[in-house]
C-alpha positions in Angstrom: -56.9 10.7 306.9 -59.5 12.8 308.8 -58.7 15.9 310.9 -59.6 16.1 314.6 -62.2 18.7 315.7 -59.4 20.9 317.2 -57.4 20.7 314.0 -60.4 21.7 311.9 -61.2 24.6 314.3 -57.6 25.8 314.1 -57.6 25.5 310.3 -60.9 27.4 310.0 -59.6 30.3 312.2 -56.4 30.5 310.1 -58.4 30.6 306.9 -60.7 33.2 308.3 -57.8 35.4 309.5 -56.2 35.0 306.0 -59.4 36.1 304.3 -59.7 39.2 306.5 -56.1 40.1 305.8 -56.7 39.6 302.0 -59.8 41.8 302.1 -57.9 44.6 303.8 -55.2 44.3 301.2 -57.7 44.6 298.5 -59.3 47.6 300.2 -56.0 49.3 300.4 -55.1 48.5 296.8 -58.4 49.8 295.7 -58.0 53.1 297.4 -54.5 53.5 296.0 -55.8 52.8 292.5 -58.4 55.5 293.1 -55.7 57.9 294.1 -53.8 57.2 290.8 -56.9 58.3 288.9 -57.2 61.7 290.6 -57.1 64.8 288.5 -53.7 66.6 289.0 -55.5 70.0 288.8 -57.5 69.4 292.0 -54.5 69.3 294.4 -56.4 70.6 297.4 -59.1 68.0 297.0 -56.5 65.4 296.7 -54.8 66.3 299.9 -58.1 66.4 301.8 -58.8 63.0 300.5 -55.4 61.7 301.5 -56.0 63.0 305.1 -59.4 61.3 305.3 -57.9 58.0 304.0 -55.1 58.3 306.5 -57.5 58.7 309.5 -59.6 55.8 308.3 -56.6 53.5 308.1 -55.0 54.6 311.4 -56.5 51.6 313.1 -55.2 49.1 310.7 -52.0 47.2 311.0 -49.1 49.7 311.8 -46.8 48.3 309.1 -49.5 48.5 306.4 -50.3 52.1 307.5 -46.6 53.0 307.2 -46.4 51.5 303.8 -49.6 53.3 302.8 -48.2 56.6 304.0 -45.1 56.2 301.9 -47.1 55.3 298.8 -49.5 58.2 299.2 -46.6 60.7 299.7 -45.0 59.4 296.5 -48.3 59.6 294.6 -49.0 63.1 295.9 -45.5 64.3 295.0 -45.7 62.9 291.4 -49.2 64.3 291.1 -48.2 67.8 292.1 -45.1 67.7 289.9 -47.1 66.6 286.9 -49.8 69.2 287.4 -47.2 71.8 286.3 -46.5 69.8 283.1 -48.4 70.2 279.9 -48.1 66.5 279.1 -50.6 64.8 281.3 -53.9 62.9 281.2 -56.9 63.6 283.4 -59.9 61.2 283.8 -62.9 62.8 285.3 -66.2 60.9 285.6 -67.2 59.6 282.2 -65.5 62.4 280.3 -62.1 61.9 278.7 -59.9 65.0 279.0 -56.4 64.9 277.6 -54.5 68.1 277.7 -53.4 69.2 274.2 -49.9 70.1 273.2 -49.1 73.8 272.9 -47.8 73.4 269.4 -50.2 72.0 266.7 -47.4 71.0 264.4 -46.5 67.3 264.1 -43.4 66.0 265.8 -40.5 65.3 263.6 -37.7 62.8 264.3 -34.6 62.1 262.3 -34.8 58.4 261.4 -37.2 55.6 261.0 -36.0 53.4 263.9 -37.0 56.3 266.2 -40.5 56.0 264.8 -40.9 52.9 267.0 -38.7 53.9 270.0 -39.9 57.4 270.4 -41.3 57.9 273.9 -44.8 59.3 273.4 -45.7 61.7 276.1 -48.5 64.1 275.2 -52.0 63.6 273.8 -54.8 65.7 272.3 -57.9 67.0 273.9 -60.1 63.9 273.3 -63.3 65.7 274.3 -63.1 67.7 271.1 -62.7 64.5 269.0 -65.5 62.2 268.0 -64.4 59.5 270.4 -67.2 58.4 272.7 -67.7 55.9 275.4 -69.7 53.7 273.1 -66.8 53.7 270.6 -64.4 52.6 273.4 -66.7 50.0 274.9 -68.3 48.3 271.9 -67.2 44.9 270.8 -64.2 44.5 268.4 -63.1 41.5 266.4 -59.5 40.9 265.4 -58.4 40.1 261.9 -55.1 39.1 260.4 -54.2 41.6 257.7 -51.9 40.4 254.9 -49.9 43.1 253.2 -47.0 43.4 250.8 -44.0 45.6 251.4 -41.2 46.3 248.8 -37.7 45.3 249.8 -34.7 47.5 250.0 -31.4 46.7 248.3 -29.7 46.8 251.7 -32.0 44.2 253.3 -33.4 41.9 250.7 -35.1 39.5 253.1 -37.4 40.2 255.9 -37.2 38.0 258.9 -40.1 35.8 260.1 -42.5 36.6 257.3 -45.5 34.8 258.8 -45.2 36.1 262.4 -47.8 38.5 263.7 -46.4 41.4 265.8 -48.0 42.3 269.1 -50.6 44.7 268.0 -52.8 46.8 270.3 -54.9 44.5 272.5 -54.5 41.4 270.4 -51.6 39.4 271.8 -52.5 35.8 271.0 -50.4 33.5 268.9 -51.3 33.2 265.3 -50.5 30.1 263.3 -48.3 30.4 260.1 -50.3 31.5 257.1 -50.0 29.4 253.9 -47.2 30.7 251.7 -48.4 31.9 248.3 -47.2 29.7 245.6 -47.5 30.2 241.9 -48.1 33.9 241.5 -48.2 34.1 237.7 -51.0 36.3 236.5 -53.4 33.8 235.0 -55.9 36.3 233.6 -54.0 39.6 233.8 -53.0 40.2 230.2 -51.1 43.3 231.1 -48.6 41.2 233.0 -47.7 38.9 230.1 -44.5 40.7 229.3 -43.7 40.8 233.0 -43.9 37.0 233.2 -41.8 36.6 230.1 -39.2 39.0 231.6 -38.8 37.0 234.8 -39.9 33.6 233.6 -40.1 32.3 237.1 -42.4 32.3 240.1 -42.5 35.4 242.2 -41.7 34.5 245.7 -44.3 36.6 247.4 -43.4 35.4 250.9 -40.4 37.7 250.8 -42.7 40.7 250.6 -45.4 39.4 252.9 -46.2 41.3 256.1 -48.8 40.1 258.5 -50.3 42.1 261.3 -53.6 42.4 263.2 -56.2 45.2 263.2 -59.5 45.2 265.1 -62.8 46.3 263.7 -66.2 47.1 265.3 -68.6 44.2 265.2 -71.5 46.7 265.0 -71.6 48.5 261.7 -74.0 51.4 261.7 -76.1 52.2 258.6 -76.7 55.8 257.7 -80.2 56.6 256.6 -82.1 59.5 255.0 -85.7 60.6 254.4 -85.9 60.3 250.6 -89.6 61.1 250.6 -89.0 64.4 252.3 -86.1 65.1 250.0 -88.1 64.5 246.9 -91.0 66.7 248.2 -88.6 69.6 249.0 -87.0 69.4 245.5 -90.3 69.3 243.7 -91.8 72.2 245.7 -88.7 74.4 245.7 -89.5 77.8 244.1 -87.9 78.5 240.8 -86.3 75.1 240.7 -85.1 74.4 237.1 -84.4 70.9 238.1 -87.9 69.9 239.2 -89.0 69.0 235.6 -86.1 66.6 235.4 -87.2 64.8 238.5 -90.7 63.8 237.3 -92.0 61.5 234.6 -95.3 61.7 232.7 -95.8 58.1 233.7 -95.8 59.1 237.4 -99.6 59.7 237.1 -100.0 55.9 237.0 -97.8 55.2 240.0 -98.2 55.7 243.7 -95.6 57.7 245.6 -94.4 54.6 247.3 -93.7 52.9 244.0 -91.9 56.0 242.7 -89.6 56.1 245.7 -88.9 52.4 245.7 -88.3 52.0 242.0 -86.9 55.3 240.9 -85.0 57.0 243.8 -81.7 55.5 245.1 -79.0 56.4 247.6 -75.4 55.6 246.9 -72.4 55.5 249.3 -71.8 58.4 251.5 -68.5 60.2 252.5 -68.0 61.9 255.8 -65.6 63.8 258.0 -65.6 65.1 261.6 -65.6 68.9 262.0 -64.0 69.6 265.4 -64.9 73.3 265.2 -68.6 72.5 264.7 -68.6 69.3 266.8 -70.5 67.4 264.2 -70.1 65.0 261.3 -70.9 66.1 257.8 -72.0 63.4 255.4 -72.2 63.8 251.6 -74.2 61.2 249.6 -75.0 60.7 246.0 -78.8 60.6 245.4 -80.0 59.2 242.1 -83.3 59.6 240.2 -83.7 57.0 237.4 -86.6 57.1 234.9 -85.8 53.5 233.9 -85.9 52.4 237.5 -82.3 51.2 237.5 -79.8 52.7 239.8 -76.9 52.0 237.4 -78.8 54.0 234.8 -79.5 57.4 236.5 -81.2 60.3 234.7 -80.0 62.8 237.4 -77.5 62.5 240.2 -77.5 65.0 243.1 -75.3 65.6 246.2 -77.1 65.4 249.5 -75.6 66.9 252.7 -76.4 65.9 256.3 -75.0 66.7 259.7 -74.8 64.3 262.7 -73.7 64.7 266.3 -71.2 62.5 268.1 -73.7 59.7 268.6 -74.7 59.8 264.9 -78.1 61.5 265.6 -79.0 63.7 262.6 -79.0 67.4 263.4 -81.9 69.0 261.6 -81.3 72.7 260.9 -77.5 72.7 261.6 -76.1 76.0 260.4 -72.4 76.3 259.4 -71.1 79.7 258.2 -69.7 80.2 254.8 -65.9 80.7 254.9 -65.8 83.4 252.3 -68.6 85.5 253.5 -68.5 87.8 256.5 -70.8 86.7 259.2 -74.0 88.5 260.0 -73.0 91.9 261.6 -73.8 92.6 265.2 -77.3 93.5 264.6 -78.5 90.8 266.9 -81.0 93.1 268.6 -81.9 96.5 267.1 -81.3 95.7 263.4 -83.0 92.3 263.7 -86.1 94.0 264.9 -86.0 96.7 262.3 -85.9 94.2 259.4 -88.1 91.6 261.1 -85.4 88.9 261.2 -85.5 86.0 263.7 -82.4 83.9 263.5 -84.2 81.0 265.1 -87.3 81.2 262.9 -88.0 78.8 260.0 -90.1 81.2 258.0 -89.2 81.8 254.3 -87.9 85.4 254.9 -85.5 84.3 257.6 -84.3 81.3 255.6 -83.5 83.4 252.5 -81.5 85.9 254.5 -79.7 83.2 256.5 -78.9 81.3 253.3 -76.6 84.1 252.3 -74.4 83.5 255.4 -74.8 79.9 256.3 -75.2 76.4 254.9 -78.1 74.7 256.6 -78.1 70.9 256.9 -79.7 68.8 255.6 -79.7 70.1 252.1 -79.2 69.3 248.4 -76.3 71.3 247.0 -77.1 73.5 244.0 -74.4 72.2 241.7 -75.0 73.5 238.1 -74.9 71.0 235.3 -76.4 70.5 231.8 -79.0 68.0 230.7 -78.2 65.7 227.9 -80.0 62.3 228.0 -79.2 60.3 231.1 -76.2 60.3 233.5 -76.5 64.0 234.3 -75.2 65.7 237.4 -72.4 65.0 239.9 -71.4 61.5 240.6 -69.2 59.7 243.2 -68.6 62.6 245.7 -65.6 62.0 247.9 -64.4 64.2 250.6 -61.2 65.5 252.2 -60.8 67.9 255.1 -58.4 70.8 254.9 -57.3 72.1 258.3 -55.4 75.2 259.1 -54.8 77.1 262.4 -58.0 79.1 261.7 -60.4 76.9 259.8 -61.7 73.5 258.9 -63.0 73.1 255.4 -64.5 70.0 253.7 -63.8 69.8 250.0 -65.6 67.4 247.7 -64.2 65.9 244.5 -66.7 64.5 242.0 -67.1 63.7 238.3 -69.7 65.1 235.9 -70.4 64.9 232.2 -69.2 68.1 230.5 -71.7 68.9 227.8 -69.2 71.2 226.1 -66.4 68.7 225.8 -68.8 65.7 225.6 -66.6 63.9 228.1 -66.7 63.1 231.8 -64.4 65.4 233.9 -63.3 65.8 237.5 -64.4 68.8 239.6 -63.7 70.2 243.1 -66.7 71.5 245.0 -66.4 73.6 248.2 -69.8 73.3 250.0 -68.9 75.9 252.6 -68.1 78.7 250.1 -70.5 80.9 248.2 -68.0 82.4 245.6 -67.1 80.0 242.8 -67.5 76.8 244.8 -67.3 74.6 241.7 -64.0 74.3 239.8 -63.2 72.1 236.8 -59.9 70.3 237.0 -57.7 70.0 234.0 -54.1 68.6 233.4 -52.0 70.9 231.2 -49.3 68.4 230.2 -51.4 65.3 229.7 -54.2 64.2 227.3 -57.2 63.4 229.4 -59.1 60.2 229.0 -62.7 60.2 227.8 -63.9 59.5 231.3 -61.9 61.0 234.2 -62.7 59.7 237.6 -61.2 57.9 240.7 -58.6 60.5 241.6 -57.4 60.0 245.3 -56.8 63.4 247.0 -54.3 64.2 249.7 -52.7 67.3 251.1 -48.9 67.8 251.1 -47.2 70.4 253.3 -46.5 72.4 250.2 -50.3 72.9 249.7 -50.6 75.2 252.6 -52.3 78.5 251.9 -49.8 81.4 252.0 -52.3 84.2 252.2 -56.0 84.8 252.6 -56.6 85.4 248.9 -55.5 82.1 247.4 -57.3 78.8 248.1 -54.0 76.9 247.9 -53.5 73.6 246.1 -54.1 69.9 246.5 -52.4 66.6 245.3 -54.0 63.6 243.7 -52.9 60.0 243.1 -53.9 59.9 239.4 -53.0 56.3 239.0 -51.6 53.8 241.5 -49.8 51.5 239.0 -47.9 53.2 237.5 -47.8 55.7 240.4 -48.6 59.1 238.9 -49.1 62.1 241.1 -50.6 65.4 240.1 -50.9 68.8 241.8 -53.9 71.0 241.2 -54.7 74.6 242.0 -57.9 75.2 243.9 -58.1 78.7 242.5 -58.5 77.8 238.8 -58.3 74.0 238.6 -55.1 73.8 236.6 -53.1 70.6 237.3 -49.6 69.4 236.5 -48.0 66.0 236.7 -45.3 66.2 239.4 -44.3 62.6 239.6 -44.4 60.0 236.9 -43.9 56.4 238.1 -43.8 54.8 234.7 -40.4 53.1 234.4 -39.7 50.9 231.4 -38.0 47.6 232.0 -35.1 46.2 230.0 -37.3 45.6 227.0 -38.7 49.2 227.2 -42.1 47.7 227.9 -44.4 50.0 229.9 -47.1 47.5 230.5 -45.2 45.7 233.2 -45.7 48.6 235.6 -49.4 49.0 234.9 -52.2 47.5 236.9 -55.5 49.3 236.7 -57.2 47.2 239.5 -56.3 49.9 242.2 -58.6 52.9 241.9 -60.0 55.8 243.8 -61.4 55.0 247.2 -60.9 57.3 250.2 -58.8 60.3 250.7 -55.2 59.9 251.9 -54.5 61.4 255.3 -51.3 61.9 257.3 -50.5 60.1 260.5 -52.2 61.6 263.6 -50.4 64.6 265.0 -49.5 62.6 268.1 -47.4 60.1 266.1 -44.0 61.4 265.3 -43.3 61.8 261.6 -39.9 61.5 259.8 -37.8 64.4 258.8 -38.2 65.3 255.1 -40.8 62.6 254.7 -44.5 62.6 254.4 -46.4 59.5 255.3 -50.0 59.1 254.1 -52.6 56.4 254.7 -55.6 55.6 252.6 -58.1 52.9 251.4 -58.1 52.6 247.6 -60.7 50.5 245.9 -59.8 47.1 244.4 -61.7 46.8 241.1 -61.1 43.5 239.2 -63.4 41.4 237.0 -64.1 37.8 236.0 -62.1 36.5 239.0 -64.6 34.0 240.4 -67.3 36.2 242.0 -69.6 37.7 239.5 -68.4 40.0 236.7 -67.1 42.8 238.8 -65.5 42.5 242.3 -64.9 45.6 244.5 -63.2 45.6 247.9 -61.3 48.1 250.2 -57.6 48.0 250.1 -55.0 49.6 252.5 -52.1 51.6 251.1 -49.2 53.6 252.7 -47.9 56.4 250.5 -44.5 58.0 251.3 -43.0 61.1 249.8 -39.4 62.2 250.2 -37.8 65.1 248.4 -40.4 64.9 245.6 -40.2 61.2 245.1 -43.2 59.0 245.9 -43.6 55.3 246.5 -46.1 52.8 247.9 -44.5 51.3 251.0 -47.4 49.0 251.9 -50.3 47.5 249.9 -53.0 45.3 251.4 -54.9 43.7 248.5 -58.2 43.3 250.3 -59.9 44.0 253.6 -63.5 42.7 253.9 -64.2 43.1 257.6 -65.8 39.7 257.5 -68.9 41.1 255.8 -71.1 39.0 253.6 -71.5 41.7 250.9 -75.0 42.5 249.7 -75.6 41.3 246.1 -76.5 43.8 243.4 -80.2 42.8 243.5 -80.1 43.4 247.3 -81.7 40.0 247.9 -78.8 38.0 249.1 -75.0 37.9 249.5 -74.4 35.7 246.5 -71.8 36.5 243.8 -74.0 37.8 241.0 -73.2 40.2 238.2 -71.5 42.8 240.5 -70.3 42.3 244.1 -69.4 45.7 245.5 -68.0 46.9 248.8 -66.3 50.2 248.3 -64.4 52.4 250.7 -65.7 56.0 250.6 -64.0 58.1 253.3 -61.8 58.2 256.4 -64.1 60.0 258.8 -61.4 60.5 261.5 -58.3 59.0 263.0 -57.4 59.7 266.7 -54.9 58.4 269.1 -56.3 58.0 272.6 -53.2 56.8 274.4 -49.7 55.3 274.0 -47.7 52.8 276.1 -44.2 54.1 276.5 -42.9 50.7 277.4 -44.5 48.6 274.6 -44.6 51.6 272.2 -48.1 50.5 271.3 -50.8 53.0 270.3 -54.5 52.9 271.3 -55.9 54.5 268.1 -59.4 54.7 266.6 -60.2 55.3 263.0 -63.7 55.4 261.5 -64.3 54.7 257.8 -67.4 54.7 255.6 -68.0 51.9 253.2 -70.8 51.2 250.8 -72.4 47.8 249.9 -73.9 47.3 246.5 -73.7 51.0 245.8 -76.6 51.4 248.2 -76.0 51.0 252.0 -73.5 53.3 253.7 -72.0 51.7 256.8 -69.7 53.1 259.5 -66.9 50.9 260.8 -64.4 51.8 263.6 -60.9 50.3 263.4 -58.3 49.9 266.1 -54.6 49.1 265.7 -54.0 50.8 262.3 -51.1 52.8 263.9 -49.4 49.7 265.2 -49.9 47.9 262.0 -48.2 50.6 260.0 -45.4 51.2 262.4 -44.7 47.5 262.5 -43.4 47.8 258.9 -40.5 49.9 260.0 -40.0 47.9 263.2 -39.3 44.8 261.1 -37.2 46.4 258.5 -35.3 49.5 259.7 -33.4 49.7 256.4 -36.6 50.9 254.8 -35.6 54.4 256.1 -33.7 54.6 252.8 -35.4 55.1 249.5 -33.0 52.8 247.7 -35.5 50.2 246.5 -35.3 48.2 243.3 -37.8 48.7 240.5 -38.1 45.0 240.2 -39.1 44.8 243.9 -42.0 47.2 243.2 -43.1 45.1 240.2 -43.0 42.0 242.3 -45.2 43.6 244.9 -47.8 44.7 242.4 -47.7 41.2 241.0 -48.2 39.7 244.4 -51.0 42.1 245.2 -52.8 41.3 242.0 -52.5 37.6 242.5 -53.6 37.8 246.1 -56.7 39.8 245.1 -57.7 37.2 242.5 -57.3 34.4 245.1 -59.5 36.3 247.6 -62.1 36.9 244.9 -62.2 33.3 243.9 -62.4 32.1 247.5 -65.3 34.4 248.2 -67.0 33.1 245.1 -66.7 29.5 246.2 -68.4 30.3 249.6 -71.0 32.6 248.0 -72.0 30.9 244.7 -74.7 32.3 242.5 -77.7 30.0 242.6 -79.7 31.8 240.0 -80.0 30.3 236.6 -80.2 32.6 233.6 -82.8 31.5 231.0 -83.7 32.8 227.6 -86.9 34.3 229.1 -84.7 36.7 231.1 -83.5 38.1 227.8 -87.0 38.6 226.5 -88.1 40.2 229.7 -85.3 42.7 229.4 -86.1 43.5 225.8 -89.8 43.8 226.7 -89.0 46.3 229.4 -87.2 48.6 226.9 -90.0 48.3 224.4 -92.6 49.1 227.1 -90.6 52.1 228.2 -90.4 53.5 224.6 -94.1 52.7 224.0 -95.4 54.4 227.2 -93.1 57.4 226.7 -94.5 57.9 223.1 -98.1 57.6 224.3 -97.5 60.1 227.1 -95.9 62.5 224.6 -98.7 62.2 222.0 -101.5 62.4 224.6 -100.3 64.6 227.5 
């Protein structure tokens, strides 16, 4: 049925009138939203703006004007009121400014249910954090993270195991995950007695906890100029190490060939220094005379500094913490001794080196030479923060030529006096090779005076959970928590699983997230290290663990077996992503963890965490994560009875069993999608033997005829 011309005209006028009204409404709403973004500190400017907006709108519909006046009065009142409060947020242009709390101590609340219900009000000054516009606006992908949580005696069953809680910005429905079936350890010999004890399938779905985190799709790779590094080391005056970084066969090689075949970079560890407004990155650099990065002759620790945008800062100077800064001779005394602080001449560099660390650099860590595998390996970092200072501390392992064994050391790169300390455990026989200690700071580690360096804690082993405490003054350590608990048959092997090792440091929840009274909650990314599971001989992946301490007792309250960030991991030969001899993706450090905002209604956090990972012990990649805070808090939201520490030992054993089985399944699944297409022939064996014979022969010739 067609409309008459008059009806069409009337319909058109009504539609036009409606569009004009809608546009006016949009204009008004836009201006109101602009008002809501105004800075509460600029009250005079706000009132002037309100007056101008009022005059502009005076010709509009009277009713809309009245409504606008009421809304603006309310907004102005709330704005002026909040300007006197310390708990407010200000957005100005492209900068993010969030007023900090007056007290730097973390909030403390009495019970775990309040951990979720607490009304978060104040935030930190984000301009001092490493959060940038790029970090906020880059693309993120969501991933279901499957973890395992021990059960309490009071609440043996969690509800809705396969549900995914609303987490950050990911609020879509997720289908049920397949329930893990037979969880008997098929290849874990250490769990044989455990299976005999239970003689039944472990129902891992009772411990299963699913949530969502988001990770940046762009994964930045950190680089360095190895050619310049090598040149500086070889040309450094009085460098005892120079002769160990050359080979008599180098005369037959080009510099490019030497760099490509004999110099390698391993994974880097990094932290953000708020006081210096820069990242510091510490990387292991390897020189191998055999041309194999898993057979180093010398390992060194390289230090670099980067700005917020990850641009390297050449010549960045950071003062030593234990040396008084250069006296106030900025003018007259500088001239008298001919010192120019901004000069790069040798005299100025020598004088400045007594007061400052200048990045980039190779740290002068003393070590003995005895065959291969000399020097510091696997440097990992943790940041110690006090009210006055920020200090990065490295933990590494080296071969001790006196003991003839590999030992752990602490190294303080921003100290001149005794920066290197050997760590020993007084009440324990050390293994032949000590490595993979995971550091964390406990409130009891705080420095009481300016003389002592304080102490630090380590997770010595994860299963059983053994915790040690070490002095940073002399390196003496003691076992403060021993998680070895025999079962009914007095068999200790049931609590042991050596597939969880090292990884990143463990850090507390951000200061904006309320903690629990008399409890310390720490988060870290250990390294999964299993072998012959379906992907090459060795399989490394990041894990996620929540460690909780209460009254001297420690427990793992969450274990995520693997997190791969959907990365096709570079193979050891760096030619593909196939599962060859070793498939390595290792977590190295938590660079920072900051909370940007919190929704008091949904109780959800908008948090950002950056971690460094290494692929194939070669590439160092930066990944930013979102939703870690919500994922962790979701544990307690689902099971409030976890506020007690009354957990069964069998529950802990079940969780370790489930984690081990889940890790093996993940490894096997990755191996099926990344099969090794190489075929090993007998000629490969002869080639390897020939390489060794050639190495011995050419070394002998160079020795006899230098």
